[in-house]
C-alpha positions as CSV (number, residue, x, y, z in Angstrom):
1,M,223.6,-33.3,144.8
2,P,222.7,-29.9,143.3
3,I,223.0,-29.7,139.5
4,Q,225.8,-27.3,138.4
5,R,225.0,-24.5,136.1
6,P,226.4,-25.6,132.7
7,A,229.0,-23.6,130.8
8,A,227.9,-21.8,127.6
9,R,227.7,-24.0,124.6
10,K,225.9,-24.2,121.3
11,V,224.1,-26.6,119.0
12,E,223.7,-26.1,115.3
13,G,221.0,-27.2,112.8
14,A,217.5,-26.3,111.8
15,I,216.0,-24.6,114.9
16,L,212.3,-24.5,115.4
17,C,211.5,-21.1,116.8
18,P,208.1,-19.6,117.6
19,D,207.9,-17.8,114.3
20,G,209.3,-20.7,112.2
21,W,212.5,-22.4,111.2
22,V,216.0,-20.8,111.5
23,K,219.1,-22.5,110.1
24,G,222.0,-21.6,112.4
25,S,223.2,-21.8,116.0
26,L,221.6,-21.8,119.4
27,F,223.7,-20.6,122.3
28,F,222.8,-21.6,125.8
29,T,223.7,-22.2,129.4
30,D,220.8,-23.4,131.6
31,R,218.7,-20.9,129.6
32,I,218.8,-19.9,125.9
33,L,221.2,-17.0,125.4
34,E,220.8,-16.3,121.7
35,I,219.7,-17.8,118.4
36,R,221.6,-16.8,115.2
37,G,220.9,-17.8,111.7
38,I,218.7,-17.3,108.7
39,S,215.0,-18.0,108.3
40,A,213.9,-21.0,106.3
41,P,210.5,-22.3,105.2
42,E,211.4,-25.8,106.4
43,P,214.4,-27.9,107.3
44,G,216.6,-29.3,104.6
45,A,216.6,-33.0,103.9
46,G,219.9,-33.6,105.8
47,D,219.5,-31.0,108.6
48,R,219.9,-31.9,112.2
49,L,216.7,-30.7,114.0
50,I,216.8,-28.6,117.1
51,L,213.4,-28.7,118.8
52,P,211.9,-27.7,122.1
53,G,211.8,-30.5,124.6
54,A,208.5,-32.3,125.1
55,V,206.2,-31.3,128.0
56,D,204.2,-34.3,129.3
57,L,201.3,-33.5,131.6
58,H,200.3,-37.1,132.3
59,V,203.0,-39.5,133.6
60,H,202.3,-42.4,136.0
61,G,205.8,-43.9,135.8
62,G,208.5,-45.3,133.7
63,G,211.7,-47.4,133.8
64,G,210.0,-49.9,136.2
65,A,209.0,-47.2,138.7
66,D,205.4,-46.3,139.6
67,I,204.8,-42.8,140.9
68,M,202.4,-44.0,143.6
69,S,205.1,-46.0,145.2
70,G,207.0,-42.8,146.3
71,N,210.6,-43.3,147.6
72,G,212.3,-41.7,144.6
73,A,210.1,-43.3,141.9
74,V,209.5,-40.0,140.3
75,D,213.3,-39.6,139.7
76,V,213.5,-43.0,138.0
77,A,210.6,-42.2,135.8
78,G,211.9,-38.7,135.1
79,R,215.3,-40.1,133.9
80,L,213.6,-42.6,131.5
81,H,211.4,-40.0,130.0
82,A,214.2,-37.4,129.7
83,A,216.2,-39.9,127.6
84,H,213.2,-40.0,125.3
85,G,212.8,-36.3,124.8
86,T,210.6,-35.2,127.7
87,T,212.2,-32.2,129.4
88,S,209.4,-31.4,131.9
89,L,206.4,-33.3,133.2
90,L,203.6,-33.6,135.7
91,A,203.9,-36.7,137.9
92,T,200.4,-38.2,137.9
93,T,198.6,-40.0,140.8
94,L,195.8,-42.5,140.8
95,T,192.6,-43.0,142.7
96,A,193.6,-44.1,146.2
97,P,192.9,-43.4,149.9
98,E,194.1,-39.9,150.9
99,G,197.1,-41.3,152.8
100,A,198.4,-43.1,149.8
101,I,198.0,-40.0,147.6
102,S,199.7,-37.9,150.3
103,A,202.7,-40.2,150.3
104,A,203.1,-40.0,146.6
105,L,202.7,-36.2,146.6
106,T,205.4,-35.9,149.3
107,D,207.8,-37.6,146.9
108,I,206.6,-35.4,144.0
109,G,207.0,-32.3,146.1
110,R,210.6,-33.2,146.8
111,A,211.3,-33.7,143.1
112,V,209.7,-30.3,142.3
113,R,212.0,-28.5,144.7
114,E,215.2,-30.2,143.4
115,R,215.5,-31.8,140.0
116,A,217.5,-35.1,140.1
117,P,220.5,-35.2,137.7
118,G,219.6,-36.7,134.4
119,S,215.9,-36.3,135.0
120,A,213.1,-34.2,133.4
121,R,212.0,-31.2,135.4
122,V,208.9,-32.1,137.6
123,L,206.6,-29.2,137.3
124,G,204.1,-30.5,139.8
125,A,201.3,-33.1,140.1
126,H,198.4,-34.2,138.0
127,L,195.7,-35.6,140.3
128,E,193.9,-38.2,138.2
129,G,191.4,-39.2,140.8
130,P,190.1,-39.9,143.3
131,F,187.4,-37.4,142.2
132,I,186.2,-39.5,139.3
133,S,183.1,-41.6,138.6
134,P,183.1,-45.1,140.3
135,D,181.3,-46.2,137.1
136,K,184.2,-45.2,134.8
137,L,187.3,-46.2,136.7
138,G,189.0,-47.7,133.7
139,A,192.1,-49.4,135.2
140,Q,192.0,-47.3,138.4
141,P,191.5,-48.8,141.8
142,G,188.1,-48.6,143.4
143,H,188.6,-45.6,145.7
144,A,186.6,-42.9,143.8
145,R,184.9,-40.3,146.0
146,P,183.6,-36.8,145.7
147,G,186.2,-34.1,146.0
148,T,186.3,-31.2,148.5
149,A,188.2,-28.0,148.5
150,D,189.6,-28.8,151.9
151,E,191.1,-32.1,150.7
152,L,192.6,-30.4,147.7
153,R,194.2,-27.8,149.9
154,R,195.7,-30.4,152.2
155,L,197.1,-32.3,149.2
156,G,198.3,-29.1,147.6
157,A,200.4,-28.3,150.6
158,L,202.6,-31.4,149.8
159,A,203.2,-30.6,146.1
160,P,201.9,-28.1,143.6
161,I,198.8,-29.6,142.0
162,R,198.6,-28.2,138.5
163,I,195.8,-30.4,137.0
164,V,192.9,-32.2,138.6
165,T,190.9,-34.7,136.6
166,L,187.3,-35.1,137.8
167,A,183.9,-36.3,136.8
168,P,181.6,-33.2,136.6
169,E,178.4,-35.1,137.2
170,V,179.4,-36.1,140.7
171,P,177.5,-33.9,143.2
172,G,179.6,-31.0,144.4
173,H,182.1,-31.0,141.6
174,L,180.9,-28.0,139.8
175,E,181.0,-26.1,143.0
176,L,184.6,-27.4,143.6
177,I,185.6,-26.1,140.2
178,R,184.1,-22.7,140.9
179,A,185.7,-22.5,144.3
180,L,189.3,-23.2,143.2
181,R,189.3,-22.1,139.5
182,G,191.7,-19.2,140.4
183,A,194.1,-21.3,142.5
184,D,196.5,-22.2,139.6
185,I,194.8,-25.5,139.1
186,S,193.4,-26.6,135.8
187,F,190.3,-28.8,136.1
188,Q,190.0,-31.5,133.5
189,I,187.0,-33.6,132.6
190,G,187.7,-37.4,132.6
191,H,186.7,-40.8,133.9
192,T,183.1,-39.7,133.6
193,V,179.7,-41.1,132.7
194,G,178.4,-37.5,132.2
195,G,177.1,-36.5,128.8
196,Y,177.3,-33.4,126.6
197,E,175.3,-31.2,128.9
198,E,177.5,-32.1,131.9
199,G,180.5,-31.2,129.9
200,L,179.0,-27.9,128.9
201,A,178.2,-27.1,132.5
202,A,181.7,-28.0,133.7
203,L,183.3,-25.8,131.0
204,A,181.0,-22.9,132.1
205,A,182.0,-23.5,135.7
206,G,185.7,-23.1,134.8
207,A,187.0,-26.5,133.7
208,R,189.6,-26.1,130.9
209,G,190.4,-29.5,129.4
210,F,189.7,-33.2,128.9
211,T,191.7,-36.1,130.1
212,H,192.9,-38.7,127.6
213,L,190.2,-37.7,125.0
214,F,187.8,-40.6,124.0
215,N,189.1,-42.9,126.8
216,A,187.0,-43.3,130.0
217,M,184.3,-41.0,128.8
218,T,180.9,-41.2,127.1
219,G,181.3,-41.5,123.3
220,L,179.9,-39.5,120.4
221,S,176.8,-40.4,118.4
222,H,174.6,-38.1,116.3
223,R,171.8,-38.0,118.9
224,T,173.8,-38.3,122.1
225,P,177.0,-36.4,121.5
226,G,178.4,-37.5,124.9
227,M,181.4,-36.1,126.7
228,A,183.6,-36.8,123.7
229,G,181.2,-34.6,121.6
230,A,181.5,-31.8,124.1
231,A,185.2,-31.9,123.8
232,L,185.1,-31.9,120.0
233,A,182.6,-29.1,119.8
234,L,183.8,-26.8,122.6
235,A,187.3,-27.5,123.8
236,E,190.3,-25.3,123.1
237,Y,192.6,-27.7,124.9
238,A,192.4,-31.5,125.4
239,E,195.0,-34.2,126.0
240,I,195.2,-37.3,123.9
241,V,197.3,-40.5,124.0
242,P,198.7,-40.9,120.4
243,D,200.1,-44.4,120.8
244,L,197.7,-45.6,118.2
245,V,196.4,-48.1,120.8
246,H,194.3,-45.8,122.9
247,V,192.7,-44.1,119.9
248,H,192.3,-45.2,116.3
249,A,194.2,-43.1,113.8
250,G,190.9,-41.9,112.3
251,A,189.6,-40.7,115.6
252,L,192.9,-39.0,116.3
253,R,192.5,-37.1,112.9
254,V,189.0,-36.0,113.9
255,A,190.4,-34.6,117.2
256,L,193.3,-32.8,115.4
257,R,190.8,-31.1,113.1
258,S,188.4,-30.2,115.9
259,I,190.4,-29.1,118.9
260,P,192.7,-26.1,118.2
261,K,195.3,-26.9,120.9
262,L,195.0,-30.7,121.2
263,Y,198.2,-31.9,122.9
264,A,199.9,-35.2,123.4
265,V,200.4,-37.0,126.7
266,T,201.9,-40.4,127.3
267,D,199.8,-41.7,130.2
268,A,203.0,-43.7,130.7
269,T,203.1,-46.4,133.4
270,S,206.0,-48.1,135.1
271,A,206.2,-50.5,132.2
272,T,207.4,-47.8,129.9
273,G,210.9,-48.5,128.6
274,M,210.8,-52.0,130.0
275,P,210.6,-55.4,128.4
276,D,207.2,-57.2,128.2
277,G,206.1,-58.5,131.6
278,V,204.1,-57.7,134.7
279,Y,204.4,-54.2,136.4
280,R,202.5,-52.1,138.9
281,L,200.0,-49.3,138.4
282,G,199.3,-48.2,142.0
283,T,198.0,-51.3,143.7
284,R,197.1,-53.1,140.5
285,A,199.2,-55.5,138.4
286,V,199.4,-54.5,134.7
287,I,200.8,-56.5,131.8
288,K,202.9,-55.0,129.0
289,R,202.8,-56.7,125.7
290,G,204.4,-54.8,122.8
291,N,203.0,-51.3,122.7
292,G,200.0,-52.0,125.0
293,V,199.6,-52.1,128.8
294,H,196.5,-53.9,130.1
295,L,194.9,-55.4,133.2
296,E,194.4,-59.2,133.1
297,T,190.9,-58.5,132.0
298,G,192.1,-56.8,128.9
299,T,191.2,-53.2,130.0
300,L,193.7,-50.6,128.9
301,A,195.9,-49.6,131.8
302,G,197.9,-46.5,130.8
303,S,200.6,-46.9,128.2
304,A,204.2,-47.6,127.4
305,L,204.4,-44.5,125.2
306,T,207.3,-42.0,125.2
307,M,207.2,-38.6,123.7
308,D,209.7,-39.2,120.9
309,V,207.4,-42.0,119.7
310,A,204.3,-39.7,120.1
311,L,206.0,-37.1,117.9
312,R,206.8,-39.7,115.2
313,N,203.3,-41.1,115.3
314,L,201.8,-37.7,114.7
315,V,204.1,-37.1,111.8
316,S,203.2,-40.5,110.4
317,L,199.5,-39.4,110.3
318,G,200.4,-36.4,108.1
319,V,200.8,-33.8,110.7
320,D,203.6,-31.4,109.6
321,L,206.6,-31.5,111.9
322,A,206.2,-27.9,113.3
323,S,202.6,-28.6,114.2
324,A,203.4,-32.0,115.8
325,V,206.1,-30.3,117.9
326,R,203.6,-27.7,119.1
327,R,201.4,-30.6,120.2
328,V,204.1,-32.3,122.3
329,S,205.8,-29.2,123.6
330,T,204.2,-25.7,123.1
331,Y,200.6,-26.3,123.7
332,P,201.0,-28.3,127.0
333,A,203.4,-25.6,128.3
334,E,200.9,-22.9,127.3
335,Y,198.1,-24.9,129.1
336,L,200.0,-24.5,132.3
337,G,200.6,-20.8,131.7
338,L,204.4,-21.3,131.0
339,T,206.1,-19.0,128.5
340,D,209.7,-20.2,129.2
341,R,209.2,-23.9,128.3
342,G,208.0,-25.6,125.2
343,R,209.5,-23.1,122.9
344,L,213.0,-22.0,121.7
345,A,213.6,-18.3,122.3
346,G,216.0,-16.1,124.2
347,G,215.5,-16.3,127.9
348,C,213.6,-19.6,127.8
349,W,214.9,-22.7,129.6
350,A,217.5,-24.6,127.6
351,D,215.1,-27.6,127.2
352,L,216.3,-28.9,123.8
353,L,215.6,-32.0,121.7
354,V,218.3,-32.7,119.1
355,M,217.1,-35.1,116.5
356,T,218.2,-36.5,113.1
357,P,216.1,-35.9,110.0
358,R,214.5,-39.3,110.7
359,L,213.3,-38.0,114.1
360,E,215.8,-40.2,116.1
361,I,217.2,-38.6,119.2
362,E,220.8,-37.5,119.2
363,A,220.7,-35.7,122.6
364,V,218.4,-34.0,125.0
365,Y,219.2,-31.0,127.2
366,V,217.2,-30.4,130.3
367,E,217.9,-26.8,131.6
368,G,221.2,-27.1,129.8
369,E,222.2,-30.5,131.2
370,R,223.0,-33.0,128.4
371,I,221.2,-36.3,128.5
372,D,222.1,-39.0,126.0
373,P,219.5,-41.3,124.5
374,L,219.2,-44.8,125.9
375,D,220.7,-47.7,124.0
376,P,218.0,-49.5,122.0
377,D,218.8,-52.7,124.0
C-alpha cells in the first residue's frame, strides 16, 4: 500500500540545525517546510529535543528477521530500527554464493523502490562480502572469493549497491576499486589481513572508508601499525560499532580523536530487539545474551545495537550531543553524498527524532510518517 503524503504539522522544542540549536518550531509534511525560532547555545535542561533521524549504513537484520532470508525481511528489520530512531539505512548482505546474495538483493531492491509503512527508508545495499579475506571471516560463512566488476554489475542491477566491503590485499581488488570508483559505490576496507601499506594502497586507489573499525582487521602496534593504524592515520570516514562490546571505550575515544568523520553503525542482526536466544545470521546460528551476539565459539557475530542506544553510548563517553548526533546522522548521510537526510533544514526529508532531555524516544518521523517507540516489554 503506498504511503500517503502527510498533512502539514509541527513539532516544538530545541531543534538541532546544521548551524546549531534553535528553540522554536519545525513545520513539515514529508519534507521540512520551515524552522522558526531563536538561536541558542545549547538546549535547556527541560527542553524536548528535535534531532535528525539516524542513518545506519550497516544493518543485517532486526526484530527476528535476517536480511539474507529475503521475503520481506528488510521490512521487518526496517520497522524495528525505525522505532529506535533510524530513519534510513543500508540493508547489508553477508558472504554467500552469488545466488543467495542475488535473492537478498532482489528483496532489498523492492524495498528501495517502495518504503513499507512504519519502516525506515532503505537507501540501498551494503555488500559486506563475499569479497573479503578467507582468513578474516569473523562470523561470516566461508564463501569468500575475489570480486569482479562483472559480478558487481550483475548484483547492482538488482538493488543499488552503495557500499562494498573488501579486503584490499586480495589479488585484483585494487583494480576493482579503480574500475568502479566513479559508479556511486563507496569501497570500504574490512575483513582483511592486510597491513598499513595495503590500506594506503587501497585509499590511493579510491577506497573511502573502513568497515567496523578495529574488528576483523589487523591491529595497531608501534612497529606494525596494521590496517587499524592506516585508518587512524589516514581516514576521513570510518564506521564503528559503539555498543561498548565490539570496541573498548578507550579505543573508541582514540578513534573519535583521530578520524574526523567517524560515524556509528549498528551491525545489527536478526537478534536486535529480541529476547535472549538463538537467531540466524545468514546460514549461521547466533546466540544473543544481553548486549552481545556471538557464535557458539564465542566469536562476535554482529550486534543487538540500535541507534538510540548508540547515541546514548557516545554521550556517556563525553561526546557532546550535537557531535554525537552528527556521528549517527549527518556524517553517514554525507558519506553517501546525501544532502537532504541526516540534517534538519528547509527542503530536507522530514526524518525527525523527537527525544526527551534524557535521550529517550518520544516519536520518530520517517519522511513525515509518525512512528511511535516500541513498548519496553
